[in-house]
Structure formats: structure tokens, C-alpha cells
N, C-alpha and C positions, 0 to 999 in steps of 0.2 A: 110194557104191557103189548102185546101184538095185537089187529085187529086182521081180522076174516075179509078176504077182500070181497069186494063186492061181484053177486055171482054175475049180474049185465058188465062187467068190467073184464072180468076174464071171459064173458062169449066177446067182446070187441077185440081182445086183445088176439087174442085164436082166430079171428076171422081176417085182421091184420096178419097176420103169419103167413097163412092160409091164402091171401089174395096176394099177398109181396114175396111171398117165398117157396110158394111146394104147387099150387094149380096151374095147368095152362094158360099162357100169355101174362104170367105177374111179370113183374119187375126186374127181380133177380131172378134169375131159371136157377132149377137147380144143377145147372152145365158148370156157372160161375163158381160155387160151392162145394157140390157133393161129389162124390166118385164111388165107383163100385168098392167094393174089400180087396185088400192085397190078399194074395197066399204069401207071398214074397215075406223071411224076416225081415229084409231093409225096407222099409217105406219110402219109398219117396215123396218131395213134401206137398202135403194135400190139398185139393184145391183150396179150400178155406183157409188157410196159410196163406195160399200166394193172393186171395180178393185181400186178405188182412196186407199184409206185404205193399199190394199197389194201392190199397186207399190210404194209408197212412203214409207214402211216398207221395200220393199226390194231394192230401192234406198237409202235412206240414212241409213236405220237401227235403225231410233227412235224408243225408248223404249214406250211399250205399254200404259205404263201411259203419254209418250207425244202423241202418238196417240189417249187417250183417249179424251184428254183438246180439241186437236184440230180439232178432226172429231166430239164431244159428241157423242162418244158410250162406251160402257164400254170395261174395260180391259179381260174382262170373254168371252163378244161377240166378240171382238180383237182376242182370242186367239182360239176361234171355231170354229169363223170367216173362218182365211187366210188361211188350210190347204186347206179347201174345193176351195179357189179362187185357188188360186196355181196348185191345182191339175187340174181344169178347164183351166188354163192359159198354163197347161203344155201338156196337151190335144188338144188344140188349136191348139199352135205352133210345135206339137210333129217334124215333118218336118224342123223345123229351129232349133230346140234346142236339144244338146249332154245330156245327162244323165246318169251320171252313175251308172251303179249297176244293 
């Protein structure tokens, strides 16, 4: 038997989503995970998948071959895309991350 979620928990979760992903000045701005809809029939790799690939790579150290099969994206694309997304993450979280150099 399932139960209805507590209304306060729903509000707390909604506030978390807004503050972390949607509002201006949030931790993970839409530039990292969202894009304009495409009208072309052949869709490029969407930003949310780029972010997932990057986070998986950073968290696990998976090889590009492993990521290629997991996300169905070429190794060449992954190797070109990773530095761009990592730089965007560092820029977005600059005040929370210490980087040498």
C-alpha cells in the first residue's frame, strides 16, 4: 500500500529544484543541462546527456569505450566534449571549487 507524500516534503523538494536548477544564480544553471529544441530530424547530443557523461566519467573514471557503449556516443565525441563541459561546471561552481593553478 502506498501513502501520499507529505505536502511539506513536496514543497521542500520543489524549492530545492528551483534553487538548484532553475532560478538565476543557481548551482546548476540551465546552460549546463538544457538547450533550445531542435527542428532538425537528426538531434545532436542533448546537454543533459553531456552532463550525465561528464559526471559519470568524473565519478567512476570509466574509459571512453565504456562510456561510448553506455551512452551510445562515439569516443571521439566524448573526448572533445568532456573538457568543454568540465570548464562549464568549474565556471558555474567556481565559488565552491578550489582549482590549482
